[in-house]
PLY file of the C-alpha trace (Angstrom):
ply
format ascii 1.0
element vertex 207
property float x
property float y
property float z
element edge 206
property int vertex1
property int vertex2
end_header
-19.40 -10.19 11.21
-19.22 -9.69 14.61
-18.71 -6.66 17.27
-14.99 -6.62 16.93
-14.62 -6.83 13.25
-17.78 -4.13 12.57
-15.99 -1.83 14.76
-12.67 -2.13 13.03
-14.48 -1.85 9.37
-16.60 1.38 10.54
-13.13 2.70 12.37
-11.09 2.11 8.69
-13.16 4.05 6.94
-13.25 7.22 9.03
-9.90 7.49 9.64
-9.44 7.05 5.92
-12.14 9.64 5.36
-10.96 12.00 8.25
-7.85 11.28 9.44
-7.12 9.73 12.94
-6.93 12.57 15.84
-9.93 13.67 14.92
-12.20 10.80 14.82
-12.92 9.58 18.59
-14.29 6.15 20.57
-17.76 8.56 20.41
-17.67 9.14 16.95
-17.09 5.49 15.94
-19.73 4.60 18.75
-22.32 6.63 17.14
-21.71 5.48 13.41
-22.12 2.34 14.48
-25.42 2.85 17.07
-23.58 1.01 19.96
-22.19 2.39 23.01
-18.63 3.44 23.41
-18.57 1.07 26.35
-19.03 -2.20 23.60
-15.92 -0.45 21.84
-13.73 -0.66 24.92
-15.14 -4.40 25.63
-13.35 -5.28 22.53
-10.35 -2.89 22.40
-8.24 -1.85 25.57
-7.72 1.79 23.61
-7.49 3.69 20.49
-3.94 2.39 19.78
-4.78 -1.26 20.20
-7.97 -0.29 17.55
-6.06 1.87 15.41
-3.18 -1.35 15.37
-5.95 -3.99 14.01
-7.60 -1.21 11.61
-4.03 -1.10 9.99
-3.34 -4.77 10.03
-7.09 -5.12 8.61
-6.20 -2.70 5.73
-2.85 -4.46 4.70
-4.46 -7.63 4.65
-7.11 -6.71 2.04
-4.84 -4.76 0.27
-2.48 -8.27 0.19
-5.49 -9.76 -0.79
-6.10 -7.78 -3.80
-2.47 -7.65 -4.69
-2.52 -11.11 -4.84
-5.84 -11.78 -6.70
-4.04 -9.13 -9.31
-1.01 -11.47 -9.58
-2.78 -14.56 -10.04
-5.09 -12.85 -12.35
-2.26 -11.24 -14.85
-1.26 -12.29 -17.86
2.60 -11.63 -17.07
4.05 -9.76 -14.05
4.11 -6.37 -16.06
0.77 -6.67 -16.43
0.42 -7.81 -12.58
2.55 -5.16 -11.70
0.33 -2.27 -13.33
-2.74 -3.39 -12.17
-1.16 -3.70 -8.71
-0.15 0.11 -9.06
-3.65 1.06 -9.92
-4.84 -0.29 -7.00
-2.42 1.16 -4.90
-3.60 4.62 -6.81
-7.14 4.11 -5.72
-6.50 3.44 -2.11
-3.99 6.16 -1.92
-6.76 8.84 -3.58
-9.25 7.30 -1.37
-7.50 7.87 1.70
-7.25 11.15 3.33
-3.36 12.48 3.82
-4.20 13.20 7.34
-4.37 9.58 8.45
-0.88 8.95 7.32
0.49 12.04 8.82
-1.42 11.97 12.16
-0.42 7.92 12.15
3.37 9.58 12.11
3.06 12.27 14.67
0.77 10.83 17.00
1.16 7.40 16.60
4.51 6.57 15.90
5.01 3.13 17.50
2.07 1.81 14.58
3.39 4.18 12.23
6.90 1.89 12.85
4.71 -1.00 13.00
3.22 -0.57 9.44
6.63 0.40 7.66
9.22 -2.04 8.71
9.87 -5.56 7.46
7.73 -8.26 8.82
3.55 -8.98 8.75
2.07 -5.93 8.07
4.66 -4.73 5.14
4.56 -6.40 1.86
7.68 -7.63 1.64
6.33 -11.40 0.49
4.17 -9.84 -2.10
7.06 -8.09 -3.68
9.28 -11.17 -3.49
6.62 -12.94 -5.44
6.58 -10.46 -8.30
10.29 -10.82 -8.28
10.56 -14.46 -8.75
7.65 -14.36 -11.35
9.37 -12.21 -12.91
12.70 -13.77 -13.15
10.38 -16.97 -14.28
9.12 -15.21 -17.09
12.55 -13.82 -18.23
11.27 -10.50 -17.31
13.56 -9.62 -15.12
16.99 -10.88 -15.48
18.47 -13.81 -13.95
21.87 -12.78 -12.55
19.76 -10.41 -9.66
19.96 -10.74 -6.12
16.10 -11.43 -5.07
16.85 -10.21 -1.51
18.71 -7.23 -2.12
16.75 -5.59 -5.07
13.36 -6.54 -3.03
15.06 -4.23 -0.24
15.59 -2.05 -3.04
11.77 -1.88 -3.82
10.88 -0.84 -0.40
13.73 1.62 -0.44
11.69 3.46 -3.37
8.19 2.75 -1.58
9.86 4.68 1.34
11.04 7.51 -1.04
7.77 7.80 -2.49
6.38 8.17 1.13
8.70 10.84 1.89
6.59 13.87 1.23
9.04 16.46 2.72
11.64 15.07 0.00
8.98 14.95 -2.58
5.94 16.65 -2.09
2.93 15.36 -4.03
1.67 18.99 -4.91
5.00 19.55 -6.93
5.32 15.93 -8.34
2.55 14.15 -9.88
1.99 10.48 -9.44
3.17 9.11 -12.96
6.35 11.55 -12.55
7.15 9.43 -9.12
6.16 6.14 -10.85
8.64 6.68 -13.95
11.75 8.23 -11.99
11.61 5.87 -9.21
9.87 2.47 -9.95
9.98 2.25 -13.90
13.73 3.32 -13.90
14.25 0.75 -11.27
12.40 -2.16 -13.18
14.23 -1.27 -16.35
17.89 -1.77 -14.32
16.34 -5.25 -13.43
14.80 -6.00 -16.57
16.18 -7.93 -19.79
15.49 -6.31 -23.14
12.17 -8.22 -23.78
10.74 -7.02 -19.96
11.75 -3.21 -20.89
10.00 -3.56 -24.10
6.77 -5.21 -22.27
6.96 -1.88 -19.84
7.27 0.59 -22.56
4.05 -1.36 -23.90
2.15 -1.07 -20.71
2.95 2.50 -20.00
1.42 3.61 -23.12
-1.66 1.67 -22.98
-1.94 2.48 -18.66
-0.95 5.85 -18.26
-4.47 7.06 -18.80
-6.30 4.06 -16.67
-3.72 4.97 -14.00
-5.27 8.36 -13.77
-1.20 10.14 -13.70
0 1
1 2
2 3
3 4
4 5
5 6
6 7
7 8
8 9
9 10
10 11
11 12
12 13
13 14
14 15
15 16
16 17
17 18
18 19
19 20
20 21
21 22
22 23
23 24
24 25
25 26
26 27
27 28
28 29
29 30
30 31
31 32
32 33
33 34
34 35
35 36
36 37
37 38
38 39
39 40
40 41
41 42
42 43
43 44
44 45
45 46
46 47
47 48
48 49
49 50
50 51
51 52
52 53
53 54
54 55
55 56
56 57
57 58
58 59
59 60
60 61
61 62
62 63
63 64
64 65
65 66
66 67
67 68
68 69
69 70
70 71
71 72
72 73
73 74
74 75
75 76
76 77
77 78
78 79
79 80
80 81
81 82
82 83
83 84
84 85
85 86
86 87
87 88
88 89
89 90
90 91
91 92
92 93
93 94
94 95
95 96
96 97
97 98
98 99
99 100
100 101
101 102
102 103
103 104
104 105
105 106
106 107
107 108
108 109
109 110
110 111
111 112
112 113
113 114
114 115
115 116
116 117
117 118
118 119
119 120
120 121
121 122
122 123
123 124
124 125
125 126
126 127
127 128
128 129
129 130
130 131
131 132
132 133
133 134
134 135
135 136
136 137
137 138
138 139
139 140
140 141
141 142
142 143
143 144
144 145
145 146
146 147
147 148
148 149
149 150
150 151
151 152
152 153
153 154
154 155
155 156
156 157
157 158
158 159
159 160
160 161
161 162
162 163
163 164
164 165
165 166
166 167
167 168
168 169
169 170
170 171
171 172
172 173
173 174
174 175
175 176
176 177
177 178
178 179
179 180
180 181
181 182
182 183
183 184
184 185
185 186
186 187
187 188
188 189
189 190
190 191
191 192
192 193
193 194
194 195
195 196
196 197
197 198
198 199
199 200
200 201
201 202
202 203
203 204
204 205
205 206
C-alpha cells in the first residue's frame, strides 16, 4: 500500500470515529507516524483528502453490495444482506461525520449524494433488473423511474430533521419506507418472499 492509500485509509478510520472537523491533518500524520508534509505532498488540502476518503468508502461499499448480489439465491435475499451491511456501516460511523460533511464541506456532501460515480444508482438498477428477471418485481414497472424513487427514499431516510433516529427505529424506517415501496413493485410471489425474509432477518438486522 502506497502513502496515498495509507493516508486515505487512516483518515477514513478517524473521520468515521470522530467526525471530520475534530480530526486535523496533524492527527492523521501522528496516527500514521509520518510528517504532515508527507500528507500535503499527496493531497493539496483537507477537502481533497476528504473527497478521496468518501470515494474510497463508497467504492468498498459498492464492492460489498456486488458480492451480496452475486452470492445470493434471489434478489430479496440480496437486499436483506445489503441492508445488513448498510446497517453495520451506519452503526460503525459517528453521526458527526455526516453532520460535519453537510455543514462544513457542502460541495463534497453534494458530490456524495448526487447522481453520478459516487452514488449507487448502478447497484440499485442491477437489483431492480434482477428482481424483474426473477419475477419478484413486476415486469410493467419503469426501471428508470423506480430507481429514482429508491434514491428518493434513501434521501428521506437520511433526513434526520424530518425523521430523527432517536424517534424512529431502523426497523420502522425500513418497514414504512423500503418494504412498503418494495411491496408496491412486487409480484404476489415477491411479496410472499419479502414477508418470509422479514420474519427471518429482523433480529439479525438488529432492528
